[in-house]
Backbone as JSON Lines, residues from 0, in Angstrom:
{"i":0,"aa":"M","n":[91.39,92.83,105.25],"ca":[91.92,93.4,104.05],"c":[91.07,94.59,103.64]}
{"i":1,"aa":"S","n":[91.73,95.61,103.2],"ca":[91.04,96.74,102.61],"c":[91.45,96.79,101.14]}
{"i":2,"aa":"F","n":[90.49,96.62,100.25],"ca":[90.79,96.56,98.83],"c":[91.0,97.94,98.21]}
{"i":3,"aa":"A","n":[90.77,99.01,98.98],"ca":[91.06,100.36,98.49],"c":[92.56,100.66,98.54]}
{"i":4,"aa":"D","n":[93.31,99.92,99.35],"ca":[94.76,100.1,99.42],"c":[95.39,99.73,98.09]}
{"i":5,"aa":"D","n":[96.46,100.44,97.69],"ca":[97.16,100.11,96.45],"c":[97.55,98.64,96.42]}
{"i":6,"aa":"V","n":[98.12,98.19,97.51],"ca":[98.43,96.77,97.7],"c":[97.67,96.33,98.94]}
{"i":7,"aa":"P","n":[96.65,95.48,98.78],"ca":[95.89,95.05,99.97],"c":[96.8,94.36,100.99]}
{"i":8,"aa":"V","n":[96.71,94.82,102.23],"ca":[97.5,94.23,103.3],"c":[96.56,93.9,104.46]}
{"i":9,"aa":"P","n":[96.92,92.91,105.25],"ca":[96.08,92.58,106.42],"c":[96.0,93.76,107.38]}
{"i":10,"aa":"R","n":[94.83,94.0,107.91],"ca":[94.6,95.05,108.89],"c":[93.88,94.44,110.08]}
{"i":11,"aa":"Q","n":[94.22,94.89,111.24],"ca":[93.63,94.35,112.47],"c":[92.19,94.83,112.64]}
{"i":12,"aa":"N","n":[91.24,93.93,112.59],"ca":[89.82,94.15,112.92],"c":[89.07,95.15,112.05]}
{"i":13,"aa":"H","n":[89.54,95.43,110.84],"ca":[88.73,96.24,109.94],"c":[89.17,96.02,108.5]}
{"i":14,"aa":"G","n":[88.36,96.49,107.59],"ca":[88.63,96.3,106.17],"c":[87.41,95.69,105.49]}
{"i":15,"aa":"D","n":[87.52,95.51,104.18],"ca":[86.41,94.96,103.4],"c":[86.19,93.48,103.68]}
{"i":16,"aa":"L","n":[87.25,92.77,104.01],"ca":[87.18,91.35,104.34],"c":[87.97,91.12,105.62]}
{"i":17,"aa":"R","n":[87.31,90.51,106.59],"ca":[87.98,90.24,107.87],"c":[87.97,88.74,108.14]}
{"i":18,"aa":"Y","n":[89.04,88.26,108.75],"ca":[89.13,86.86,109.18],"c":[89.15,86.89,110.7]}
{"i":19,"aa":"L","n":[88.11,86.34,111.32],"ca":[87.98,86.39,112.77],"c":[87.72,84.99,113.31]}
{"i":20,"aa":"C","n":[88.2,84.76,114.51],"ca":[87.99,83.48,115.19],"c":[87.44,83.76,116.59]}
{"i":21,"aa":"Y","n":[86.37,83.07,116.92],"ca":[85.76,83.14,118.24],"c":[85.71,81.73,118.79]}
{"i":22,"aa":"S","n":[86.36,81.51,119.92],"ca":[86.41,80.17,120.53],"c":[86.87,79.13,119.51]}
{"i":23,"aa":"R","n":[87.86,79.49,118.72],"ca":[88.48,78.62,117.71],"c":[87.54,78.28,116.54]}
{"i":24,"aa":"V","n":[86.41,78.96,116.43],"ca":[85.53,78.84,115.27],"c":[85.8,80.06,114.41]}
{"i":25,"aa":"C","n":[86.36,79.83,113.22],"ca":[86.84,80.92,112.38],"c":[85.97,81.12,111.15]}
{"i":26,"aa":"G","n":[86.02,82.34,110.64],"ca":[85.27,82.63,109.43],"c":[85.67,83.95,108.81]}
{"i":27,"aa":"F","n":[85.12,84.21,107.64],"ca":[85.35,85.45,106.91],"c":[84.13,86.32,107.09]}
{"i":28,"aa":"Y","n":[84.35,87.62,107.33],"ca":[83.28,88.56,107.6],"c":[83.44,89.8,106.73]}
{"i":29,"aa":"S","n":[82.32,90.39,106.35],"ca":[82.34,91.65,105.62],"c":[82.1,92.79,106.6]}
{"i":30,"aa":"N","n":[82.35,94.01,106.13],"ca":[81.98,95.17,106.93],"c":[80.66,95.72,106.37]}
{"i":31,"aa":"S","n":[80.22,96.84,106.87],"ca":[78.93,97.38,106.42],"c":[78.97,97.89,104.98]}
{"i":32,"aa":"D","n":[80.16,98.09,104.41],"ca":[80.29,98.59,103.04],"c":[80.67,97.52,102.02]}
{"i":33,"aa":"S","n":[80.65,96.27,102.44],"ca":[80.99,95.19,101.5],"c":[80.07,94.0,101.73]}
{"i":34,"aa":"K","n":[80.04,93.12,100.74],"ca":[79.23,91.91,100.87],"c":[80.0,90.74,100.26]}
{"i":35,"aa":"L","n":[79.75,89.56,100.81],"ca":[80.45,88.35,100.42],"c":[79.51,87.39,99.71]}
{"i":36,"aa":"A","n":[80.08,86.58,98.83],"ca":[79.33,85.5,98.2],"c":[80.29,84.34,97.96]}
{"i":37,"aa":"R","n":[79.91,83.17,98.42],"ca":[80.74,81.98,98.21],"c":[80.39,81.38,96.86]}
{"i":38,"aa":"L","n":[81.42,81.14,96.05],"ca":[81.2,80.47,94.78],"c":[81.03,78.98,95.02]}
{"i":39,"aa":"D","n":[80.19,78.33,94.24],"ca":[80.08,76.88,94.32],"c":[81.43,76.26,93.98]}
{"i":40,"aa":"S","n":[81.73,75.12,94.57],"ca":[83.04,74.48,94.39],"c":[83.35,74.17,92.94]}
{"i":41,"aa":"D","n":[82.33,73.93,92.12],"ca":[82.57,73.6,90.72],"c":[82.59,74.84,89.81]}
{"i":42,"aa":"T","n":[82.48,76.04,90.39],"ca":[82.52,77.28,89.62],"c":[83.94,77.84,89.63]}
{"i":43,"aa":"E","n":[84.48,78.07,88.44],"ca":[85.81,78.66,88.34],"c":[85.72,80.14,88.67]}
{"i":44,"aa":"G","n":[86.6,80.6,89.54],"ca":[86.59,81.99,89.95],"c":[87.03,82.92,88.83]}
{"i":45,"aa":"S","n":[86.24,83.96,88.61],"ca":[86.55,84.95,87.59],"c":[85.75,86.21,87.89]}
{"i":46,"aa":"L","n":[86.07,87.28,87.19],"ca":[85.3,88.51,87.34],"c":[83.85,88.27,86.93]}
{"i":47,"aa":"Q","n":[83.64,87.56,85.83],"ca":[82.28,87.26,85.38],"c":[81.5,86.46,86.42]}
{"i":48,"aa":"A","n":[82.14,85.46,87.02],"ca":[81.47,84.66,88.04],"c":[81.09,85.52,89.24]}
{"i":49,"aa":"C","n":[81.97,86.42,89.65],"ca":[81.68,87.28,90.79],"c":[80.6,88.3,90.46]}
{"i":50,"aa":"R","n":[80.56,88.78,89.22],"ca":[79.5,89.71,88.82],"c":[78.14,89.03,88.83]}
{"i":51,"aa":"K","n":[78.09,87.76,88.46],"ca":[76.82,87.03,88.39],"c":[76.32,86.56,89.75]}
{"i":52,"aa":"E","n":[77.22,86.32,90.68],"ca":[76.84,85.75,91.98],"c":[76.04,86.76,92.8]}
{"i":53,"aa":"T","n":[74.88,86.35,93.27],"ca":[74.01,87.25,94.04],"c":[73.59,86.68,95.4]}
{"i":54,"aa":"R","n":[74.16,85.56,95.8],"ca":[73.81,84.97,97.11],"c":[74.71,85.61,98.17]}
{"i":55,"aa":"F","n":[74.39,86.85,98.53],"ca":[75.26,87.63,99.42],"c":[75.03,87.29,100.88]}
{"i":56,"aa":"T","n":[76.08,87.46,101.64],"ca":[76.04,87.24,103.08],"c":[77.06,88.16,103.73]}
{"i":57,"aa":"D","n":[77.03,88.23,105.04],"ca":[78.05,89.03,105.74],"c":[79.07,88.15,106.46]}
{"i":58,"aa":"K","n":[78.89,86.81,106.38],"ca":[79.89,85.91,107.0],"c":[79.89,84.56,106.29]}
{"i":59,"aa":"I","n":[81.07,83.98,106.23],"ca":[81.25,82.64,105.67],"c":[82.16,81.87,106.61]}
{"i":60,"aa":"P","n":[81.63,80.88,107.33],"ca":[82.47,80.09,108.23],"c":[83.48,79.26,107.45]}
{"i":61,"aa":"V","n":[84.66,79.1,108.01],"ca":[85.68,78.26,107.37],"c":[85.16,76.84,107.2]}
{"i":62,"aa":"A","n":[84.33,76.38,108.11],"ca":[83.77,75.03,108.01],"c":[82.89,74.85,106.77]}
{"i":63,"aa":"A","n":[82.45,75.96,106.15],"ca":[81.58,75.88,104.98],"c":[82.33,75.92,103.66]}
{"i":64,"aa":"I","n":[83.66,76.03,103.72],"ca":[84.45,76.1,102.49],"c":[85.59,75.09,102.53]}
{"i":65,"aa":"S","n":[86.1,74.79,101.36],"ca":[87.23,73.86,101.21],"c":[88.39,74.59,100.56]}
{"i":66,"aa":"R","n":[89.57,74.0,100.67],"ca":[90.73,74.58,99.99],"c":[90.45,74.7,98.5]}
{"i":67,"aa":"G","n":[90.76,75.86,97.95],"ca":[90.54,76.11,96.54],"c":[89.21,76.77,96.23]}
{"i":68,"aa":"D","n":[88.31,76.87,97.22],"ca":[87.02,77.52,96.99],"c":[87.21,79.03,96.91]}
{"i":69,"aa":"G","n":[86.33,79.67,96.13],"ca":[86.4,81.11,95.94],"c":[85.33,81.86,96.7]}
{"i":70,"aa":"I","n":[85.69,83.03,97.16],"ca":[84.77,83.96,97.8],"c":[84.85,85.27,97.02]}
{"i":71,"aa":"C","n":[83.69,85.77,96.6],"ca":[83.64,87.07,95.93],"c":[83.34,88.13,96.97]}
{"i":72,"aa":"V","n":[84.05,89.24,96.89],"ca":[83.82,90.38,97.77],"c":[83.47,91.57,96.89]}
{"i":73,"aa":"R","n":[82.35,92.22,97.18],"ca":[81.94,93.42,96.44],"c":[81.86,94.57,97.42]}
{"i":74,"aa":"T","n":[82.53,95.68,97.09],"ca":[82.53,96.84,97.98],"c":[81.6,97.91,97.43]}
{"i":75,"aa":"S","n":[81.21,98.83,98.3],"ca":[80.34,99.94,97.89],"c":[81.07,100.91,96.96]}
{"i":76,"aa":"Q","n":[82.39,100.84,96.87],"ca":[83.17,101.69,95.98],"c":[83.28,101.1,94.58]}
{"i":77,"aa":"G","n":[82.65,99.94,94.33],"ca":[82.66,99.33,93.01],"c":[83.77,98.34,92.77]}
{"i":78,"aa":"T","n":[84.51,97.98,93.8],"ca":[85.57,96.99,93.67],"c":[85.0,95.59,93.83]}
{"i":79,"aa":"I","n":[85.48,94.67,93.0],"ca":[85.16,93.25,93.13],"c":[86.47,92.52,93.35]}
{"i":80,"aa":"A","n":[86.5,91.64,94.32],"ca":[87.69,90.85,94.59],"c":[87.32,89.37,94.61]}
{"i":81,"aa":"L","n":[88.19,88.56,94.05],"ca":[88.07,87.11,94.14],"c":[89.13,86.65,95.13]}
{"i":82,"aa":"V","n":[88.69,86.02,96.2],"ca":[89.58,85.51,97.24],"c":[89.48,84.0,97.2]}
{"i":83,"aa":"V","n":[90.61,83.33,97.0],"ca":[90.65,81.87,96.96],"c":[91.26,81.38,98.26]}
{"i":84,"aa":"Y","n":[90.51,80.56,98.98],"ca":[90.93,80.01,100.27],"c":[91.94,78.89,100.05]}
{"i":85,"aa":"R","n":[93.11,79.02,100.67],"ca":[94.17,78.01,100.53],"c":[94.41,77.21,101.81]}
{"i":86,"aa":"G","n":[93.83,77.64,102.91],"ca":[93.99,76.9,104.16],"c":[94.06,77.85,105.34]}
{"i":87,"aa":"S","n":[94.07,77.28,106.53],"ca":[94.14,78.1,107.74],"c":[94.9,77.35,108.82]}
{"i":88,"aa":"S","n":[95.14,78.05,109.91],"ca":[95.89,77.48,111.02],"c":[95.18,76.26,111.6]}
{"i":89,"aa":"A","n":[95.97,75.36,112.14],"ca":[95.42,74.17,112.79],"c":[94.75,74.57,114.1]}
{"i":90,"aa":"K","n":[93.79,73.77,114.54],"ca":[93.06,74.09,115.77],"c":[93.97,74.21,116.98]}
{"i":91,"aa":"D","n":[95.08,73.47,117.0],"ca":[95.99,73.53,118.15],"c":[97.11,74.56,117.97]}
{"i":92,"aa":"D","n":[97.1,75.31,116.88],"ca":[98.1,76.36,116.64],"c":[97.8,77.53,117.58]}
{"i":93,"aa":"P","n":[98.81,78.11,118.22],"ca":[98.55,79.24,119.12],"c":[98.1,80.51,118.41]}
{"i":94,"aa":"S","n":[98.35,80.62,117.11],"ca":[97.88,81.78,116.36],"c":[96.79,81.35,115.37]}
{"i":95,"aa":"T","n":[96.01,82.31,114.93],"ca":[94.96,82.01,113.95],"c":[95.23,82.82,112.69]}
{"i":96,"aa":"Y","n":[95.19,82.15,111.56],"ca":[95.44,82.81,110.28],"c":[94.82,82.0,109.16]}
{"i":97,"aa":"A","n":[94.66,82.65,108.03],"ca":[94.19,81.99,106.8],"c":[95.16,82.37,105.69]}
{"i":98,"aa":"T","n":[95.36,81.46,104.76],"ca":[96.19,81.71,103.59],"c":[95.25,81.86,102.39]}
{"i":99,"aa":"L","n":[95.43,82.95,101.64],"ca":[94.53,83.3,100.56],"c":[95.3,83.74,99.32]}
{"i":100,"aa":"D","n":[94.7,83.55,98.17],"ca":[95.14,84.19,96.93],"c":[94.05,85.19,96.59]}
{"i":101,"aa":"M","n":[94.45,86.37,96.08],"ca":[93.45,87.39,95.77],"c":[93.69,88.0,94.4]}
{"i":102,"aa":"T","n":[92.59,88.3,93.74],"ca":[92.6,89.11,92.52],"c":[91.6,90.22,92.76]}
{"i":103,"aa":"V","n":[92.02,91.47,92.51],"ca":[91.18,92.63,92.79],"c":[90.94,93.4,91.49]}
{"i":104,"aa":"W","n":[89.65,93.68,91.23],"ca":[89.26,94.49,90.07],"c":[88.61,95.76,90.6]}
{"i":105,"aa":"R","n":[89.33,96.87,90.56],"ca":[88.77,98.14,91.04],"c":[87.86,98.74,89.98]}
{"i":106,"aa":"G","n":[86.73,99.25,90.4],"ca":[85.77,99.87,89.5],"c":[84.99,98.89,88.65]}
{"i":107,"aa":"A","n":[85.07,97.62,88.95],"ca":[84.43,96.59,88.11],"c":[82.93,96.48,88.33]}
{"i":108,"aa":"D","n":[82.42,97.06,89.4],"ca":[80.99,96.93,89.72],"c":[80.25,98.25,89.58]}
{"i":109,"aa":"R","n":[80.89,99.23,88.95],"ca":[80.24,100.53,88.78],"c":[79.16,100.44,87.73]}
{"i":110,"aa":"K","n":[78.1,101.19,87.93],"ca":[76.98,101.16,86.99],"c":[77.06,102.25,85.93]}
{"i":111,"aa":"D","n":[78.1,103.11,85.96],"ca":[78.2,104.22,85.0],"c":[78.86,103.86,83.7]}
């Protein structure tokens, strides 16, 4: 996903948030201009929660999250996105995908 797009759409192998699977081990990855933070399961996802979260990483394995968990994405352009994980393809499915809900706040992380 590229959050700079008017309507974020899936893009093959690039964007602010990527979903990749290697040998059927799947996860979410950032690019060099974005960073990820997994919200604790008991934290309600919001702009405030994403602004406060500072445990950044460049990857979050699907095995480390549950349905309904939130991932905050912060881009170098000042965009903050809340991505809620809803599920992913079964291990025996021939395709790999994840189902997500997203809320995007453009300019929410600017310091000006």
